[in-house]
DRENMI-210255 format. One record per residue: residue in one letter; x, y, z of N, C-alpha, C in turn. Coordinates in pm, whole numbers, padded with zeros to 5 digits, always signed. Layout:
aXYZXYZXYZ...
***
This chain:
m+02238+14355+12190+02384+14344+12202+02448+14341+12064l+02392+14251+11974+02443+14238+11838+02426+14369+11762h+02312+14435+11784+02285+14563+11718+02389+14667+11761a+02422+14666+11888+02520+14763+11940+02657+14739+11880i+02693+14610+11864+02824+14576+11805+02830+14622+11659r+02718+14596+11585+02713+14640+11445+02724+14791+11435f+02655+14860+11524+02658+15007+11524+02799+15057+11550t+02867+14991+11645+03005+15031+11677+03097+15006+11560l+03082+14889+11495+03166+14857+11379+03141+14954+11265n+03013+14986+11241+02980+15081+11134+03040+15218+11162s+03034+15261+11288+03091+15389+11327+03242+15390+11306l+03304+15275+11339+03449+15264+11323+03487+15271+11176v+03412+15203+11090+03439+15205+10946+03426+15347+10892i+03318+15415+10933+03296+15553+10887+03411+15643+10932m+03455+15623+11055+03564+15705+11108+03693+15682+11029l+03724+15553+10998+03844+15520+10923+03839+15576+10781i+03719+15570+10720+03703+15627+10586+03727+15778+10590a+03674+15843+10692+03690+15988+10706+03837+16025+10723i+03907+15946+10805+04050+15971+10827+04127+15952+10697g+04092+15848+10623+04160+15821+10496+04136+15932+10395m+04012+15981+10390+03980+16090+10297+04055+16216+10334a+04062+16245+10463+04134+16364+10509+04282+16356+10474a+04339+16237+10492+04481+16217+10459+04504+16233+10310s+04410+16180+10229+04423+16190+10084+04415+16334+10038i+04322+16409+10097+04306+16550+10063+04432+16628+10099a+04485+16599+10219+04607+16669+10264+04723+16637+10173h+04732+16507+10132+04843+16466+10045+04830+16532+09908a+04707+16537+09855+04684+16598+09725+04718+16746+09729s+04678+16812+09839+04708+16954+09854+04857+16978+09857e+04930+16890+09927+05075+16903+09937+05139+16883+09801m+05088+16785+09725+05143+16757+09593+05119+16873+09498d+05009+16947+09515+04974+17059+09428+05057+17183+09459s+05118+17188+09574+05194+17306+09615+05325+17316+09539k+05365+17440+09516+05494+17469+09455+05580+17537+09560r+05709+17550+09532+05800+17610+09630+05872+17729+09569y+05892+17829+09652+05951+17954+09605+06060+18001+09700i+06172+18046+09641+06276+18111+09719+06246+18260+09716v+06221+18317+09832+06188+18459+09843+06297+18528+09923q+06350+18636+09868+06451+18713+09940+06385+18835+10004l+06410+18851+10133+06349+18959+10210+06455+19031+10292d+06429+19157+10326+06518+19225+10420+06488+19174+10560s+06575+19205+10654+06565+19148+10789+06433+19182+10858e+06389+19306+10845+06264+19348+10910+06144+19275+10852s+06144+19257+10720+06034+19186+10655+06028+19040+10699l+06145+18980+10716+06149+18841+10762+06084+18827+10899l+06115+18916+10989+06057+18910+11123+05905+18920+11117s+05855+19008+11030+05710+19025+11016+05646+18898+10960l+05712+18838+10862+05657+18716+10801+05653+18602+10902v+05763+18582+10975+05768+18473+11074+05662+18495+11182k+05647+18618+11227+05548+18650+11330+05407+18617+11281s+05379+18650+11155+05247+18623+11098+05223+18473+11086q+05325+18399+11042+05312+18254+11029+05289+18189+11166e+05361+18235+11266+05346+18180+11401+05206+18207+11455h+05155+18327+11429+05019+18362+11474+04916+18272+11406a+04931+18254+11275+04836+18171+11200+04841+18026+11249s+04960+17977+11279+04976+17840+11326+04907+17816+11460g+04903+17920+11542+04841+17907+11674+04695+17945+11676n+04641+17989+11562+04501+18032+11555+04438+17976+11427l+04427+17844+11421+04382+17777+11299+04238+17808+11263d+04156+17846+11359+04015+17876+11330+03995+18019+11282e+04101+18096+11283+04093+18237+11246+04132+18256+11099k+04065+18348+11031+04100+18382+10894+04228+18465+10896t+04330+18416+10830+04458+18485+10828+04508+18497+10685a+04612+18575+10667+04673+18588+10533+04723+18452+10487e+04772+18372+10582+04824+18240+10549+04713+18148+10497s+04599+18145+10566+04489+18058+10523+04423+18112+10396n+04413+18244+10384+04351+18305+10266+04429+18275+10139h+04563+18276+10150+04647+18261+10030+04720+18128+10024e+04700+18041+10126+04756+17906+10128+04909+17906+10117v+04971+17988+10198+05117+18000+10196+05175+17950+10327k+05278+17865+10318+05344+17813+10438+05494+17838+10431l+05551+17879+10542+05696+17897+10553+05758+17763+10589r+05856+17718+10510+05919+17588+10532+06061+17601+10585e+06141+17692+10528+06279+17707+10573+06320+17854+10568e+06419+17885+10650+06471+18021+10658+06624+18015+10660f+06685+18100+10576+06830+18115+10573+06858+18263+10594r+06902+18298+10713+06910+18440+10752+07054+18491+10753t+07076+18604+10687+07205+18674+10692+07186+18799+10777e+07290+18877+10793+07280+18998+10874+07190+19103+10808s+07190+19108+10677+07117+19214+10608+06988+19168+10539k+06984+19042+10498+06865+18990+10429+06853+18841+10455s+06745+18784+10403+06723+18641+10425+06662+18577+10302y+06688+18447+10291+06622+18365+10190+06520+18279+10265v+06396+18278+10219+06296+18192+10281+06236+18100+10175l+06206+17978+10216+06141+17882+10127+05993+17880+10162l+05911+17926+10069+05766+17929+10089+05700+17824+10001e+05593+17766+10053+05514+17667+09979+05378+17728+09951a+05334+17723+09825+05205+17782+09787+05159+17723+09654p+05029+17734+09623+04979+17678+09497+05035+17748+09372s+05066+17878+09383+05115+17951+09266+05191+18076+09311e+05262+18136+09217+05337+18258+09248+05243+18373+09281s+05124+18374+09221+05028+18481+09252+04981+18471+09397n+04972+18348+09450+04938+18332+09591+05045+18395+09679v+05172+18371+09644+05283+18428+09719+05280+18580+09711s+05260+18632+09589+05256+18777+09568+05144+18842+09648d+05025+18783+09641+04910+18839+09714+04931+18829+09866y+04993+18720+09908+05023+18700+10051+05118+18808+10103l+05223+18833+10029+05320+18934+10071+05258+19074+10070k+05170+19098+09975+05099+19227+09971+05008+19241+10093a+04943+19132+10131+04855+19135+10248+04933+19168+10375l+05060+19124+10379+05145+19154+10494+05218+19287+10478e+05193+19353+10363+05258+19481+10331+05411+19466+10327l+05455+19358+10263+05598+19331+10248+05638+19341+10102s+05756+19396+10078+05809+19410+09942+05932+19320+09928p+05919+19207+09863+06033+19116+09851+06142+19169+09758i+06263+19126+09783+06373+19159+09692+06357+19079+09564s+06316+18952+09579+06289+18868+09463+06203+18749+09504v+06132+18694+09408+06051+18573+09426+06080+18481+09308i+06136+18364+09334+06175+18272+09227+06125+18132+09260e+06057+18070+09165+06011+17932+09188+06129+17836+09181t+06138+17747+09278+06239+17641+09274+06170+17513+09228e+06212+17463+09114+06142+17353+09049+06199+17216+09084f+06318+17215+09145+06381+17088+09175+06485+17109+09285t+06504+17009+09370+06607+17015+09473+06706+16903+09449n+06831+16941+09421+06936+16841+09403+07009+16822+09535s+07077+16710+09548+07145+16679+09674+07245+16567+09651p+07334+16542+09748+07429+16431+09732+07361+16296+09713e+07247+16276+09780+07180+16145+09773+07134+16110+09632l+07100+16213+09554+07049+16187+09419+07151+16110+09335g+07278+16141+09357+07382+16072+09283+07443+15956+09359g+07377+15912+09466+07427+15799+09544+07524+15837+09654g+07538+15968+09681+07629+16013+09785+07564+16011+09922p+07638+16051+10025+07585+16050+10162+07492+16168+10188k+07390+16143+10267+07300+16250+10308+07372+16342+10406a+07344+16472+10396+07406+16567+10487+07368+16535+10631m+07458+16561+10724+07432+16537+10865+07318+16625+10913e+07253+16583+11022+07139+16660+11075+07180+16800+11117a+07300+16814+11168+07351+16945+11212+07493+16963+11160p+07538+17086+11143+07675+17109+11095+07779+17051+11192r+07892+17011+11139+08002+16964+11222+08054+17079+11309n+08122+17046+11415+08179+17148+11503+08268+17244+11425g+08242+17373+11444+08322+17475+11377+08273+17512+11238h+08178+17434+11184+08128+17464+11050+08018+17570+11053k+08019+17656+10955+07911+17752+10934+07833+17709+10811i+07710+17761+10799+07624+17730+10684+07631+17846+10586y+07641+17812+10458+07650+17915+10354+07548+17887+10243v+07494+17996+10189+07411+17988+10069+07492+18046+09954i+07506+17968+09847+07581+18012+09730+07484+18033+09614e+07482+18153+09561+07400+18182+09444+07483+18157+09318r+07431+18073+09231+07501+18040+09107+07410+18073+08988g+07457+18156+08899+07379+18188+08780+07399+18082+08673v+07303+17992+08662+07309+17884+08561+07170+17875+08497p+07141+17961+08399+07007+17965+08339+06961+17829+08287g+06836+17795+08320+06774+17673+08270+06812+17546+08341i+06889+17555+08451+06938+17433+08516+06826+17347+08573s+06715+17408+08613+06606+17328+08671+06533+17245+08567s+06557+17274+08438+06489+17200+08331+06571+17081+08280l+06689+17061+08335+06772+16949+08291+06701+16817+08319p+06715+16718+08230+06653+16586+08255+06715+16520+08377m+06643+16422+08434+06686+16359+08559+06825+16296+08547e+06855+16234+08435+06987+16172+08422+07099+16276+08430k+07072+16395+08381+07171+16502+08389+07182+16554+08532q+07069+16562+08603+07071+16606+08743+07152+16508+08828i+07137+16381+08800+07214+16278+08872+07363+16294+08842e+07393+16323+08717+07533+16344+08677+07593+16465+08749v+07515+16573+08758+07560+16694+08829+07584+16662+08977s+07492+16586+09037+07505+16548+09177+07633+16468+09200k+07657+16370+09114+07777+16287+09128+07903+16370+09112g+07903+16461+09013+08021+16543+08988+08052+16637+09103s+07947+16700+09157+07966+16792+09268+08016+16720+09392q+07953+16606+09424+07991+16531+09544+08131+16472+09531k+08171+16438+09409+08306+16384+09388+08411+16487+09427v+08384+16615+09393+08477+16722+09430+08471+16748+09580v+08348+16748+09637+08332+16769+09781+08413+16666+09860s+08409+16542+09814+08478+16434+09887+08629+16455+09893q+08682+16534+09803+08826+16562+09803+08868+16643+09926f+08772+16713+09986+08802+16798+10101+08774+16728+10234g+08734+16603+10228+08708+16528+10351+08598+16591+10435d+08620+16600+10566+08520+16655+10657+08518+16808+10661k+08603+16870+10580+08612+17017+10583+08501+17086+10503l+08435+17010+10416+08330+17068+10332+08215+16969+10318e+08092+17019+10331+07973+16933+10319+07867+17003+10236w+07814+16929+10140+07704+16979+10057+07574+16928+10116d+07483+17022+10146+07353+16985+10202+07252+16962+10090k+07224+17068+10012+07126+17058+09904+07136+17181+09817s+07070+17177+09701+07067+17290+09609+06926+17309+09556f+06873+17429+09571+06741+17463+09517+06761+17515+09374l+06702+17445+09277+06723+17480+09137+06606+17562+09082t+06640+17667+09007+06540+17753+08944+06574+17767+08796q+06490+17839+08723+06520+17864+08582+06636+17962+08565e+06667+18035+08672+06774+18135+08664+06908+18083+08716g+06904+17982+08801+07027+17930+08860+06996+17849+08984t+07092+17846+09076+07074+17766+09197+07104+17845+09323f+07043+17799+09432+07074+17844+09566+07125+17720+09639c+07257+17710+09652+07318+17590+09709+07350+17611+09857v+07327+17508+09936+07353+17516+10081+07472+17425+10113y+07579+17487+10163+07701+17414+10198+07740+17445+10342r+07823+17359+10399+07873+17378+10535+08025+17363+10533t+08095+17452+10600+08241+17444+10605+08294+17536+10714d+08420+17515+10751+08485+17605+10846+08579+17701+10773n+08579+17692+10638+08667+17777+10558+08596+17812+10427v+08548+17934+10416+08471+17974+10298+08551+17962+10169d+08683+17968+10178+08766+17955+10057+08750+17819+09992l+08711+17717+10071+08690+17584+10015+08569+17582+09921i+08471+17666+09949+08355+17676+09861+08397+17731+09726k+08484+17831+09728+08534+17890+09604+08620+17789+09528e+08702+17715+09601+08787+17614+09538+08704+17503+09477h+08601+17460+09550+08510+17357+09499+08446+17402+09369a+08399+17527+09366+08334+17580+09246+08431+17583+09128s+08555+17619+09155+08656+17627+09049+08686+17489+08991i+08701+17389+09078+08731+17253+09032+08612+17192+08958a+08492+17213+09013+08371+17152+08956+08323+17226+08831g+08372+17347+08810+08330+17424+08694+08198+17496+08713f+08163+17525+08840+08041+17597+08871+08073+17743+08904p+07985+17836+08872+08004+17972+08921+07969+17980+09070a+08024+18077+09137+07988+18104+09278+07973+18255+09288d+07862+18305+09234+07843+18448+09217+07831+18524+09349k+07767+18461+09446+07752+18524+09577+07751+18418+09685i+07833+18438+09788+07841+18343+09900+07803+18416+10028s+07701+18367+10098+07652+18434+10219+07648+18337+10336a+07708+18376+10448+07697+18298+10571+07556+18317+10625v+07492+18209+10669+07352+18218+10713+07331+18136+10841t+07221+18166+10909+07169+18078+11012+07046+18010+10951h+07031+17882+10977+06928+17803+10910+06823+17756+11010k+06698+17765+10971+06590+17718+11057+06483+17652+10973i+06434+17536+11019+06328+17463+10952+06198+17481+11030y+06088+17506+10959+05959+17528+11024+05863+17415+10988d+05769+17390+11076+05668+17287+11054+05531+17343+11091f+05488+17443+11016+05359+17506+11043+05246+17423+10982
***
């Protein structure tokens, strides 16, 4: 009886250690991953999503996703093209993955930091857009912005949110993906002119504004 109890306890300890190791490995892998904003045409987006969905449902199968360690995290779709957020160990993984799918991206840019209202002590964006609001991606050419020190990023967050608050519930800042070339900012509003006005007051460029549909993936 005592032997059986010891055996059970030993098995339980081994199982817990195994679970802990698996969690640590998964966490380390996630920490090693980088994120990339990839612009694709509409047809290419459909092919990529289909491939990701297939890989997610066939984990024991060798796929382009498992071979190159690429995961789709978010999608911002316009009528003509889309921005997708991919997670991968390196840009070469992304490049090889897209080649394996026979896709030619419009651009691939690493996003090194994500700014948001919360960074500067502001409110977190709502889970879903307010009634009547559409989602927009704003491309801003600000070279080197992702390399700014944290105190400067906090300052930028506070400054942007201060202007947003002037518009009340008519304008909401969700987040901004920062790269070495500039930013891809995600805003919500029922009047696109408010985005232009916000940029003018805050002193930010608003080089391109695109209405999008947004989807989050958990592959």
